VEXLO-555486 format. One record per residue (C-alpha): residue number from 1; residue in one letter; x, y, z. Coordinates in steps of 0.1 Angstrom, whole numbers, plus 5000, padded with zeros to 4 digits. Last residue first. Example, Ala and Ser with C-alpha at 12.3 -4.5 7.8 and 13.67 -1.06 7.14 Angstrom:
REM residues 2
<num = 2 | residu = S | east = 5137 | north = 4989 | up = 5071>
<num = 1 | residu = A | east = 5123 | north = 4955 | up = 5078>
This chain:
REM residues 249
<num = 249 | residu = R | east = 4555 | north = 4846 | up = 7975>
<num = 248 | residu = S | east = 4579 | north = 4821 | up = 7977>
<num = 247 | residu = A | east = 4550 | north = 4800 | up = 7988>
<num = 246 | residu = S | east = 4528 | north = 4811 | up = 7960>
<num = 245 | residu = P | east = 4560 | north = 4799 | up = 7939>
<num = 244 | residu = S | east = 4563 | north = 4766 | up = 7956>
<num = 243 | residu = R | east = 4525 | north = 4754 | up = 7954>
<num = 242 | residu = F | east = 4520 | north = 4738 | up = 7917>
<num = 241 | residu = R | east = 4556 | north = 4722 | up = 7922>
<num = 240 | residu = R | east = 4543 | north = 4705 | up = 7955>
<num = 239 | residu = I | east = 4507 | north = 4699 | up = 7937>
<num = 238 | residu = G | east = 4531 | north = 4682 | up = 7910>
<num = 237 | residu = R | east = 4554 | north = 4665 | up = 7930>
<num = 236 | residu = E | east = 4520 | north = 4648 | up = 7946>
<num = 235 | residu = L | east = 4505 | north = 4642 | up = 7919>
<num = 234 | residu = L | east = 4538 | north = 4620 | up = 7901>
<num = 233 | residu = V | east = 4542 | north = 4604 | up = 7933>
<num = 232 | residu = L | east = 4504 | north = 4595 | up = 7935>
<num = 231 | residu = L | east = 4504 | north = 4583 | up = 7900>
<num = 230 | residu = S | east = 4534 | north = 4561 | up = 7906>
<num = 229 | residu = V | east = 4517 | north = 4544 | up = 7938>
<num = 228 | residu = G | east = 4490 | north = 4535 | up = 7915>
<num = 227 | residu = L | east = 4509 | north = 4522 | up = 7891>
<num = 226 | residu = G | east = 4532 | north = 4501 | up = 7915>
<num = 225 | residu = A | east = 4499 | north = 4483 | up = 7926>
<num = 224 | residu = Y | east = 4483 | north = 4477 | up = 7896>
<num = 223 | residu = G | east = 4517 | north = 4460 | up = 7887>
<num = 222 | residu = M | east = 4516 | north = 4443 | up = 7920>
<num = 221 | residu = C | east = 4486 | north = 4428 | up = 7915>
<num = 220 | residu = L | east = 4489 | north = 4416 | up = 7878>
<num = 219 | residu = V | east = 4520 | north = 4397 | up = 7891>
<num = 218 | residu = F | east = 4504 | north = 4388 | up = 7916>
<num = 217 | residu = A | east = 4469 | north = 4374 | up = 7893>
<num = 216 | residu = G | east = 4498 | north = 4359 | up = 7869>
<num = 215 | residu = V | east = 4519 | north = 4340 | up = 7894>
<num = 214 | residu = E | east = 4484 | north = 4328 | up = 7910>
<num = 213 | residu = R | east = 4472 | north = 4315 | up = 7868>
<num = 212 | residu = Q | east = 4505 | north = 4298 | up = 7864>
<num = 211 | residu = L | east = 4507 | north = 4282 | up = 7902>
<num = 210 | residu = S | east = 4468 | north = 4268 | up = 7891>
<num = 209 | residu = P | east = 4481 | north = 4257 | up = 7859>
<num = 208 | residu = V | east = 4461 | north = 4266 | up = 7829>
<num = 207 | residu = A | east = 4438 | north = 4242 | up = 7818>
<num = 206 | residu = L | east = 4443 | north = 4218 | up = 7781>
<num = 205 | residu = P | east = 4417 | north = 4219 | up = 7758>
<num = 204 | residu = T | east = 4407 | north = 4184 | up = 7750>
<num = 203 | residu = T | east = 4412 | north = 4179 | up = 7711>
<num = 202 | residu = R | east = 4447 | north = 4161 | up = 7719>
<num = 201 | residu = L | east = 4436 | north = 4138 | up = 7744>
<num = 200 | residu = A | east = 4405 | north = 4126 | up = 7724>
<num = 199 | residu = G | east = 4433 | north = 4117 | up = 7695>
<num = 198 | residu = G | east = 4456 | north = 4099 | up = 7722>
<num = 197 | residu = I | east = 4429 | north = 4079 | up = 7733>
<num = 196 | residu = Q | east = 4421 | north = 4068 | up = 7698>
<num = 195 | residu = G | east = 4456 | north = 4059 | up = 7689>
<num = 194 | residu = M | east = 4459 | north = 4038 | up = 7721>
<num = 193 | residu = Q | east = 4429 | north = 4022 | up = 7709>
<num = 192 | residu = S | east = 4445 | north = 4018 | up = 7677>
<num = 191 | residu = R | east = 4432 | north = 4042 | up = 7646>
<num = 190 | residu = A | east = 4455 | north = 4066 | up = 7652>
<num = 189 | residu = G | east = 4485 | north = 4037 | up = 7647>
<num = 188 | residu = T | east = 4477 | north = 4005 | up = 7640>
<num = 187 | residu = A | east = 4445 | north = 3985 | up = 7638>
<num = 186 | residu = T | east = 4435 | north = 3947 | up = 7631>
<num = 185 | residu = V | east = 4472 | north = 3933 | up = 7633>
<num = 184 | residu = R | east = 4466 | north = 3892 | up = 7633>
<num = 183 | residu = A | east = 4477 | north = 3875 | up = 7668>
<num = 182 | residu = A | east = 4506 | north = 3851 | up = 7676>
<num = 181 | residu = G | east = 4514 | north = 3840 | up = 7714>
<num = 180 | residu = R | east = 4536 | north = 3834 | up = 7742>
<num = 179 | residu = G | east = 4535 | north = 3831 | up = 7781>
<num = 178 | residu = K | east = 4540 | north = 3857 | up = 7804>
<num = 177 | residu = V | east = 4542 | north = 3895 | up = 7814>
<num = 176 | residu = V | east = 4536 | north = 3908 | up = 7778>
<num = 175 | residu = L | east = 4531 | north = 3945 | up = 7778>
<num = 174 | residu = S | east = 4503 | north = 3966 | up = 7763>
<num = 173 | residu = G | east = 4514 | north = 3999 | up = 7743>
<num = 172 | residu = S | east = 4490 | north = 3982 | up = 7714>
<num = 171 | residu = Y | east = 4463 | north = 3960 | up = 7726>
<num = 170 | residu = V | east = 4460 | north = 3920 | up = 7727>
<num = 169 | residu = V | east = 4428 | north = 3908 | up = 7716>
<num = 168 | residu = A | east = 4409 | north = 3873 | up = 7726>
<num = 167 | residu = G | east = 4401 | north = 3884 | up = 7761>
<num = 166 | residu = D | east = 4383 | north = 3915 | up = 7746>
<num = 165 | residu = D | east = 4355 | north = 3891 | up = 7741>
<num = 164 | residu = R | east = 4352 | north = 3858 | up = 7722>
<num = 163 | residu = A | east = 4379 | north = 3839 | up = 7739>
<num = 162 | residu = S | east = 4394 | north = 3809 | up = 7721>
<num = 161 | residu = S | east = 4428 | north = 3831 | up = 7712>
<num = 160 | residu = D | east = 4431 | north = 3833 | up = 7751>
<num = 159 | residu = K | east = 4443 | north = 3862 | up = 7770>
<num = 158 | residu = A | east = 4450 | north = 3866 | up = 7808>
<num = 157 | residu = V | east = 4449 | north = 3908 | up = 7821>
<num = 156 | residu = P | east = 4479 | north = 3917 | up = 7845>
<num = 155 | residu = L | east = 4470 | north = 3938 | up = 7871>
<num = 154 | residu = S | east = 4480 | north = 3973 | up = 7875>
<num = 153 | residu = E | east = 4444 | north = 3988 | up = 7860>
<num = 152 | residu = G | east = 4453 | north = 4021 | up = 7851>
<num = 151 | residu = S | east = 4434 | north = 4014 | up = 7814>
<num = 150 | residu = L | east = 4458 | north = 4019 | up = 7783>
<num = 149 | residu = L | east = 4490 | north = 4023 | up = 7797>
<num = 148 | residu = S | east = 4479 | north = 3998 | up = 7829>
<num = 147 | residu = E | east = 4473 | north = 3969 | up = 7801>
<num = 146 | residu = D | east = 4499 | north = 3944 | up = 7810>
<num = 145 | residu = T | east = 4497 | north = 3910 | up = 7793>
<num = 144 | residu = E | east = 4493 | north = 3875 | up = 7799>
<num = 143 | residu = L | east = 4494 | north = 3847 | up = 7778>
<num = 142 | residu = A | east = 4495 | north = 3808 | up = 7791>
<num = 141 | residu = S | east = 4499 | north = 3799 | up = 7756>
<num = 140 | residu = S | east = 4485 | north = 3816 | up = 7725>
<num = 139 | residu = S | east = 4468 | north = 3813 | up = 7692>
<num = 138 | residu = L | east = 4452 | north = 3832 | up = 7665>
<num = 137 | residu = L | east = 4448 | north = 3861 | up = 7691>
<num = 136 | residu = T | east = 4434 | north = 3895 | up = 7673>
<num = 135 | residu = A | east = 4461 | north = 3926 | up = 7667>
<num = 134 | residu = D | east = 4462 | north = 3963 | up = 7685>
<num = 133 | residu = A | east = 4495 | north = 3975 | up = 7678>
<num = 132 | residu = A | east = 4530 | north = 3975 | up = 7688>
<num = 131 | residu = I | east = 4529 | north = 3946 | up = 7718>
<num = 130 | residu = R | east = 4558 | north = 3957 | up = 7739>
<num = 129 | residu = D | east = 4575 | north = 3920 | up = 7744>
<num = 128 | residu = G | east = 4586 | north = 3908 | up = 7776>
<num = 127 | residu = E | east = 4572 | north = 3873 | up = 7780>
<num = 126 | residu = A | east = 4565 | north = 3864 | up = 7740>
<num = 125 | residu = L | east = 4543 | north = 3877 | up = 7709>
<num = 124 | residu = L | east = 4549 | north = 3869 | up = 7673>
<num = 123 | residu = L | east = 4524 | north = 3890 | up = 7656>
<num = 122 | residu = L | east = 4513 | north = 3883 | up = 7625>
<num = 121 | residu = D | east = 4511 | north = 3920 | up = 7603>
<num = 120 | residu = G | east = 4473 | north = 3924 | up = 7583>
<num = 119 | residu = R | east = 4475 | north = 3957 | up = 7591>
<num = 118 | residu = V | east = 4510 | north = 3970 | up = 7590>
<num = 117 | residu = V | east = 4537 | north = 3975 | up = 7614>
<num = 116 | residu = E | east = 4571 | north = 3998 | up = 7606>
<num = 115 | residu = R | east = 4564 | north = 4023 | up = 7633>
<num = 114 | residu = G | east = 4570 | north = 3991 | up = 7656>
<num = 113 | residu = A | east = 4606 | north = 3988 | up = 7637>
<num = 112 | residu = I | east = 4614 | north = 3953 | up = 7626>
<num = 111 | residu = R | east = 4620 | north = 3921 | up = 7641>
<num = 110 | residu = V | east = 4616 | north = 3893 | up = 7613>
<num = 109 | residu = P | east = 4608 | north = 3858 | up = 7614>
<num = 108 | residu = Q | east = 4601 | north = 3845 | up = 7578>
<num = 107 | residu = G | east = 4573 | north = 3835 | up = 7559>
<num = 106 | residu = D | east = 4577 | north = 3864 | up = 7532>
<num = 105 | residu = R | east = 4570 | north = 3882 | up = 7565>
<num = 104 | residu = L | east = 4564 | north = 3871 | up = 7598>
<num = 103 | residu = V | east = 4567 | north = 3895 | up = 7624>
<num = 102 | residu = L | east = 4585 | north = 3901 | up = 7656>
<num = 101 | residu = A | east = 4580 | north = 3937 | up = 7665>
<num = 100 | residu = R | east = 4601 | north = 3968 | up = 7681>
<num = 99 | residu = P | east = 4584 | north = 3992 | up = 7704>
<num = 98 | residu = S | east = 4590 | north = 4028 | up = 7700>
<num = 97 | residu = S | east = 4597 | north = 4040 | up = 7737>
<num = 96 | residu = R | east = 4634 | north = 4047 | up = 7724>
<num = 95 | residu = D | east = 4622 | north = 4071 | up = 7699>
<num = 94 | residu = R | east = 4593 | north = 4086 | up = 7712>
<num = 93 | residu = L | east = 4625 | north = 4094 | up = 7745>
<num = 92 | residu = A | east = 4645 | north = 4110 | up = 7716>
<num = 91 | residu = D | east = 4618 | north = 4130 | up = 7707>
<num = 90 | residu = L | east = 4605 | north = 4144 | up = 7738>
<num = 89 | residu = V | east = 4640 | north = 4152 | up = 7751>
<num = 88 | residu = H | east = 4646 | north = 4166 | up = 7719>
<num = 87 | residu = Q | east = 4617 | north = 4192 | up = 7726>
<num = 86 | residu = S | east = 4623 | north = 4199 | up = 7763>
<num = 85 | residu = R | east = 4659 | north = 4207 | up = 7751>
<num = 84 | residu = G | east = 4643 | north = 4233 | up = 7726>
<num = 83 | residu = Q | east = 4612 | north = 4246 | up = 7747>
<num = 82 | residu = Q | east = 4640 | north = 4255 | up = 7777>
<num = 81 | residu = L | east = 4661 | north = 4276 | up = 7752>
<num = 80 | residu = V | east = 4636 | north = 4296 | up = 7742>
<num = 79 | residu = T | east = 4622 | north = 4300 | up = 7776>
<num = 78 | residu = I | east = 4658 | north = 4311 | up = 7788>
<num = 77 | residu = L | east = 4662 | north = 4336 | up = 7759>
<num = 76 | residu = V | east = 4629 | north = 4352 | up = 7766>
<num = 75 | residu = S | east = 4639 | north = 4357 | up = 7803>
<num = 74 | residu = V | east = 4671 | north = 4368 | up = 7793>
<num = 73 | residu = T | east = 4657 | north = 4398 | up = 7771>
<num = 72 | residu = A | east = 4634 | north = 4409 | up = 7796>
<num = 71 | residu = F | east = 4666 | north = 4413 | up = 7822>
<num = 70 | residu = A | east = 4685 | north = 4426 | up = 7795>
<num = 69 | residu = C | east = 4655 | north = 4456 | up = 7786>
<num = 68 | residu = L | east = 4651 | north = 4461 | up = 7829>
<num = 67 | residu = V | east = 4689 | north = 4469 | up = 7825>
<num = 66 | residu = A | east = 4689 | north = 4492 | up = 7795>
<num = 65 | residu = A | east = 4656 | north = 4514 | up = 7813>
<num = 64 | residu = E | east = 4676 | north = 4515 | up = 7847>
<num = 63 | residu = A | east = 4710 | north = 4531 | up = 7831>
<num = 62 | residu = A | east = 4685 | north = 4553 | up = 7803>
<num = 61 | residu = E | east = 4670 | north = 4567 | up = 7837>
<num = 60 | residu = G | east = 4654 | north = 4597 | up = 7814>
<num = 59 | residu = V | east = 4621 | north = 4602 | up = 7827>
<num = 58 | residu = V | east = 4605 | north = 4583 | up = 7794>
<num = 57 | residu = A | east = 4632 | north = 4554 | up = 7795>
<num = 56 | residu = Y | east = 4625 | north = 4545 | up = 7832>
<num = 55 | residu = I | east = 4588 | north = 4543 | up = 7822>
<num = 54 | residu = V | east = 4594 | north = 4517 | up = 7788>
<num = 53 | residu = A | east = 4616 | north = 4499 | up = 7810>
<num = 52 | residu = A | east = 4588 | north = 4496 | up = 7839>
<num = 51 | residu = A | east = 4565 | north = 4484 | up = 7809>
<num = 50 | residu = A | east = 4586 | north = 4458 | up = 7795>
<num = 49 | residu = L | east = 4592 | north = 4445 | up = 7829>
<num = 48 | residu = L | east = 4558 | north = 4443 | up = 7838>
<num = 47 | residu = A | east = 4547 | north = 4429 | up = 7801>
<num = 46 | residu = F | east = 4575 | north = 4405 | up = 7809>
<num = 45 | residu = M | east = 4561 | north = 4393 | up = 7842>
<num = 44 | residu = P | east = 4524 | north = 4399 | up = 7827>
<num = 43 | residu = E | east = 4531 | north = 4369 | up = 7806>
<num = 42 | residu = R | east = 4518 | north = 4380 | up = 7766>
<num = 41 | residu = M | east = 4557 | north = 4384 | up = 7755>
<num = 40 | residu = V | east = 4564 | north = 4351 | up = 7766>
<num = 39 | residu = E | east = 4538 | north = 4337 | up = 7741>
<num = 38 | residu = A | east = 4547 | north = 4358 | up = 7714>
<num = 37 | residu = V | east = 4588 | north = 4342 | up = 7716>
<num = 36 | residu = V | east = 4572 | north = 4310 | up = 7717>
<num = 35 | residu = R | east = 4552 | north = 4316 | up = 7687>
<num = 34 | residu = L | east = 4582 | north = 4330 | up = 7673>
<num = 33 | residu = L | east = 4609 | north = 4302 | up = 7679>
<num = 32 | residu = S | east = 4584 | north = 4280 | up = 7661>
<num = 31 | residu = R | east = 4563 | north = 4253 | up = 7683>
<num = 30 | residu = P | east = 4567 | north = 4218 | up = 7668>
<num = 29 | residu = A | east = 4543 | north = 4205 | up = 7646>
<num = 28 | residu = D | east = 4518 | north = 4182 | up = 7671>
<num = 27 | residu = Q | east = 4524 | north = 4147 | up = 7668>
<num = 26 | residu = P | east = 4497 | north = 4118 | up = 7652>
<num = 25 | residu = L | east = 4505 | north = 4084 | up = 7664>
<num = 24 | residu = E | east = 4526 | north = 4057 | up = 7651>
<num = 23 | residu = N | east = 4518 | north = 4031 | up = 7629>
<num = 22 | residu = R | east = 4529 | north = 4042 | up = 7598>
<num = 21 | residu = G | east = 4501 | north = 4048 | up = 7568>
<num = 20 | residu = D | east = 4472 | north = 4030 | up = 7562>
<num = 19 | residu = A | east = 4473 | north = 4032 | up = 7523>
<num = 18 | residu = V | east = 4513 | north = 4035 | up = 7522>
<num = 17 | residu = R | east = 4515 | north = 4012 | up = 7549>
<num = 16 | residu = R | east = 4491 | north = 3987 | up = 7534>
<num = 15 | residu = R | east = 4510 | north = 3987 | up = 7498>
<num = 14 | residu = A | east = 4545 | north = 3982 | up = 7516>
<num = 13 | residu = A | east = 4529 | north = 3955 | up = 7538>
<num = 12 | residu = Q | east = 4514 | north = 3935 | up = 7506>
<num = 11 | residu = E | east = 4551 | north = 3939 | up = 7486>
<num = 10 | residu = S | east = 4570 | north = 3920 | up = 7516>
<num = 9 | residu = T | east = 4545 | north = 3896 | up = 7518>
<num = 8 | residu = L | east = 4522 | north = 3886 | up = 7548>
<num = 7 | residu = G | east = 4524 | north = 3864 | up = 7575>
<num = 6 | residu = T | east = 4535 | north = 3829 | up = 7563>
<num = 5 | residu = P | east = 4515 | north = 3811 | up = 7588>
<num = 4 | residu = A | east = 4482 | north = 3810 | up = 7571>
<num = 3 | residu = E | east = 4451 | north = 3813 | up = 7591>
<num = 2 | residu = S | east = 4438 | north = 3779 | up = 7609>
<num = 1 | residu = M | east = 4465 | north = 3779 | up = 7636>
């Protein structure tokens, strides 16, 4: 190995962590309670329930209006609870999926959390390790990695420190399936290949699921149909009331 095998000192690692930030992907802030409630209230189903409750209240059917208000409130509460549970599960999975890394610090091998890896760290790789950051191989022995998380390729990729292309580079999120190696970290967090892919995905607008669009369209159609029927009923009753005095004479 041409480079010093001591890796970084604790002081160097601390300074680079302050300069570059932790080795973790940017995360969107969790949605607030008011935002979740506002999104539910914009749903066609909620709007239909609310409109029906208002109509019942106007015509004097207080019991029916209260029932519909209760249904609307329950739907909001269920959505809020589901969002909270989903966020809790995602946080737990994120903590468990954060790989631990064996690095040289102050000349001694030490296993640290993946988020604590910094640029310039010397990673010691062995079979079964999840690579914590992008790195360039300094030495390798029959090393193969699974890069399916990045490329979708299911077959292991051979890595060799003597290669002059990507064959001498290991990527964050890859899994060592065979062999051993030592690599110098070149990119962490959002600067890694995985971080760049995640950043591109975060800027891509999400399409509304087709099922949600179809349900929304169906609810709107039913709402318009119900409104049309209600207007016809009101018109019919008005005509009957208008004709009843003349009929009695």
